[in-house]
N, C-alpha and C positions, 0 to 999 in steps of 0.2 A: 123535925124530920122534913116537913114541907118546905121550911126556910132553906135548908141545906140543898134540897132538890132544885129549887128555883135559882139559887146561886150558881149551881153547877151548870144549869141550862143556859144561863146568861153568858158564862165564860165560854161555853161551847159555841154559841152563836157568834161572839166576837172573834173567836179563833177562825171560824169559817169565813167571815167577812174579810179578815186580814189576809187570809190565804187567797181569797178571790181577787182582792186588790193587787196582791203581789203577782198573781197570774196575769192579770190584765196589763200591768206595767211591763212585765217581761214580753208579752205578746206585742205591745206597742213598740218596745225597743227592737224586737226582731223585725217588725214591719219597716221601721226607719232604716235599720241596717240593710235590709234587702233593697229598699228604694235607692239608697246611696250607692250600693254596689252596682245596681242597674245603670244609674247615671254615670258612674265612673267608667263602666264597661262601654257605654255609648260614646264617651268622649275619648276613650283610650287610643283610638286610631289617629286622633289629631293632637294629643298632648304628650305622648310617650314615644320613646324610640321603638320602632317596630322591627322585629326580626323574624326571619324565616329560614328554614334549612332546606336546601335542594340536594337530593341525592345526585351521585355522579351521573346517573342515567338522565335525570331531569335536566341537569346542567348541560349535558351534551345535546339533548333534544331541543332545548330552548335556543341553542346557538349563541350562548352568552360569550362575550369577549371582555377582557379586562384592560384597563389603562390606568392613567394617573393624572392627578391635577398637577400642572406644571406652570412655570413662569414663561409668559409669551409677550412679545411686543404687540400690543393691541392699540389700535388708533381710536381716538375720539372722533366720531364720524357724524356727518350730517346726512340724513336719509332723504332721498328725493324719489319722485316717480314721474312718469311721462310717457311719451311715445317716440318712435322713430319717424322723423319728418323729412321733407325735402325743402331745398331752398325755394324761395318764391319764383325765381326764374326757371325752375325745373318742373313747374306745374302749369298746365294750360287748360282753359275751358273753351270749348268750341260750340258756337250757336249759329243760327241763321239770322244775320242782322236785319234782313228784309222779310223774313218769314217765307213760308211756302210749303208745298207738299213734298215729302221725301219719296224719291224714285228708286233708291237702292237700299239693300239690306245693310244693317249695321255691322260693326266689327265686334269680335268677342273680347271680353275683359282679359287682359294678359297678353293680347296680341301686340307684337312689335310694329311700330310705325316710324317712318322717317320724316323729317321736316319737308314740307311741300307735297307730301303724298295726298291723293284724293281720298277723303274719308266718306263722303256721301254726295249725292246729287240732289239738288232742290229744284222743284218746278214752281214757277210763279208767273201769271199773266203780266204782271208789272214789268218783268224782265223784257218782254217784247216791246212795251211802250218805251222803256228806257233806251233800248238799242235803236229803236226807230228814231227817237228824238236825237240821239247821238249822231246817227248817220245823216239825218236832215240838217242838223246843225253844222256838221263838217262840210256839207255841200254849200250851205249858206256862207260859212266862213271863207271858203275859197273865193266866192264871188266878192265878198266884202273886202277881202285882202287885195284883190285886183283893183277894185273900185277905189280903195284907200290909196294905193300907189298912184293911180291915174289922177285922182283929185289932188294928191300932194304935189305931183309934177305940175299940174295946172296952176296950183296955188303959188308954187315957186316962180312961175312965169307971170303971176298976177293976172291970170285969165279968168278964173272963177271967183265967186264971192267967198269970203272967209267963213261965212255961216254954212255954206254948202260943205266945205271941207271939214268943219267941226262936226257936222251931223254924221257924215260918213265915218269919221274917226271914232265917234262915240258908238255907232252901231257895230263897228269892227271890234272894239274892246269889249262890248257887252257880249258879243258872240263868243269871243275867246273865253270869257268867264263862264259862260253857259257850258261850253264844251269841257272845260276843266272840272266843273261841278258834276257833269254827267260821267266823266271818266272816273271820278272818285266813287260815285254811286255804283258804277259797274264793278269797280275793284272791290267794293264792300260786299257786293253780291257774289263775287267770285268769277266774274266774266272778264276775260282778257280782251282789251280793245284791239290787240293785234289780230285776233281772230275775226274781227269785223271789217278788216280792210277789203275783203272780197265782197262785202255787202250781205253776207249770210247772217240771218238772225236766228237765234236759238231761244227756246222757252225755258231752258234749264241752266243751272249754274252749279259749280262745284264748291264744296267745302274742303279746305286744305288743312293739313296738320301744321300748326305754327311752330312746333318743336319736335325733336326726335324723342322717342321713349316708348312707353307701353300704355295701352288703353286701360284706364282704371274703371271708367263708367261708360256704358253705351246705351243710350235711350232712343234708339233708332229702329224703326220698322217701316216697311214699304207702305205708302199710302197715308201715313200719319202726317197731320198738319203741324208744322213747327212754328210756334210764335217766336218773335225776335228775342224774348226773354228766356226761352226754354234752353236748358243745358242738354245738348245732344251728345257730347263726348267730354270726358276728362282724360287728360294725358299726363303721365308723370315720367320723369327721367330719374333713374336710380343712381346716376353717376355722382351725385353730390348729396348724400344723406347726412343728416345730423340728428342729435338728440334734442327734443323740445321737452325740457323738464320743468317741474313745478316745485318751488321752494317756499316755505313759510317765511313771512316777513321777519320773524324772530331769529331766523338763521342767516339773514343776509350779511351780517357782519363777519360771518365765518367763511363766506364764499368770495373768491377772487378770480378775475380773469386769468387764465393760464393754469389753473389748478387741474390736476388729473382726476377724472371721474371714472370709477369702476362700476360697471352695470351688467345686468343679466336680463334675459327674456323672462316672461311670466312663468314659463314652465321649467326654469333653470334655478339652481341653488348656488352655483359657483359664480362669483362676480369676477370673471377672468377676461371680460371685454373692457376696453379702455377708450376714453374720449378726453378732450380738453375743453374747458370753458372758454368761449370766445365772445359771448355777449350776455349781458344781464339786463332784465327789464328795469325801467326807471319809475314804475308806479305799480300799485297793487289794485286788484279788483275788489269786489264786495266780499269775496271769499278769503281775502288777505293773503293771496298767493301771488308770487312774482315769477315770471318766466325766466328760465336759464337755458341758454342755447350752447351746445357743445359739438365740436367737430369730432368725427369718428377717427380713431387711429387706423383702423382697417376698413377702407371704403369698399373693398372688393369682397367682403364676406357675403357669400350667396344666401346665407340663412337669415339675413336682415332684410326686411321689407317695410316700406312706408306704412304707418298706421299700427305697427306692432307695439304692444304695451311693454314697458321696461321698468325695472327696479334699479335704483342707483344709489351710490353714496360717495361722499367726498371726505378724504382724510383731513383732519384739522390739526391733530397733534398725536404723538405716539408715546406710550409709556409701558413699562413692564408690569404685568398684572397676573395674578393667579387665574388660570383658565382651564376649562374642561371642554371636551367635545360637546357640541350643542345637543347631539342626540343622546348624551348621557344624562341630561337633565329631564326629570319627570315632574308632572304637576299633580298635586293631591289637595283637594279642599282649598283651592286658591293659593297654595303655597308651592314653592319650588324645592326640589330635593335632588340629591345625588344618592345612589345606592352603593354602599360600601360593602366590601367583603371583609368580615370580621373574623372569620375562622375557616380552616380547611382541615379535614381529617379523612380517615378511611370511610367514614359513613356519609360524607358529603361536604357541602359548602354552606356557610352561614352568612346571611346578608342582613343589613339593616338600612333604614332610611336616615339620611342626615340633611336637615334643613339648611338651605343656602340662600343667598340673595344674588339674583342675576344682575350682570352689568352689560357692557358693550358686547354685541354679537358681531363677529367678523370672520368671514371665510371658514365657516364650519366650527369655530370655537367661540365660547362665551365666557366673559370674565365673571368670576364668582367670588363672593365674600363668604368665608368659612367661619365656623364657630371658633372662639378663642381657645388656644391650647391644643388644637387639632394637630397631630403629628403628620404633616403633609408627606414627608419622605417615605413613610411606611404605609401609606394609605393606598389601597387598591380600589379603583372605581369601575363600575360596570359601564362600559362605553358602547355596548351593542346589545340590543333587545332588552333594555332596562325595563320596558313596560311589561315584559313577561313576568318579571319578579314582582313588579307593582301589582299586577293582577292577582298573583298568588297571595300577596299580602292582604289585599282586599278580601279575597275569598276566605282566607284564614280568619280575618277579623269578624266577618259575617257569621261564620260557624261558631 
């Protein structure tokens, strides 16, 4: 009786242990399955085709527009950047070569000036000494000139000594050189010698515009002392603008003089302005950049000003490629996608993401490489407000 009881008890205990083990194994399997599902759910946004349905009201509210992928002639291009610049002879810097105190107010940037116009008046005590020396030298020269002629006549008649004539001739030529030097100094200061014929001496001199154009920089105010090296004015002439572009040395083989360049300003997206390459640099700097200069096709464009930043490109070859409007391409997790319409019914519109590879971008269109087997003819692509659908897809995935 006791033996039978012990046997039954052992069997019952083994049964309970087996059931407990089975339960733990099932619990472990359930845990693994749950973890795998969570991981798959986390990666689903990046590994599977995503779809979402918009009602007709949502479709209209989002302002969605449809288009298609099409074959277009897109060029292989070289991209460049740079600024609008002026020719070297269309820019001038004005300074006071002999220094002095400024007696007149400066001009405002943007103000038009003509060649020879007085820009500022400079006062310097040295001007007085220079004019005094000039007038004294002129008087001395008149005497020496008369003495030279008299001694030359006497020498021709062999009345005076040769040494006397040579000394007078030497003094006369030295005085001529002195006056020529003083005239150049006065011209450098901005004092006209014609104004000194009456013997009137001035302590001021004028600074004149060397070219016609517009004031770019004005560093002048009354009472300021100007050193000879100080830049008082910068003048630019807009009549001869050009593009000063930068090209990487790896692209030099694709750029030739005479090629057409299309460019836009920094705040523009349409490359509808044109120029032609007329000069290329013959060496590179430490940044491996080579300058490329281009003449503008339209020199009279009032929206172009020196110093403006520009974006540009040069066509190197043309070929037909599949292309979509650039605004139709969206980015998600570092990849590029088009949003396709896969269905339309009375309940709404169905969209999905299709991964693509971007190529050349030109004038609002971008070349795209599509998945194999994709039926291009029957594909509808969201070309406007595609990011509204992408945002809805993201929100749906997070929920």
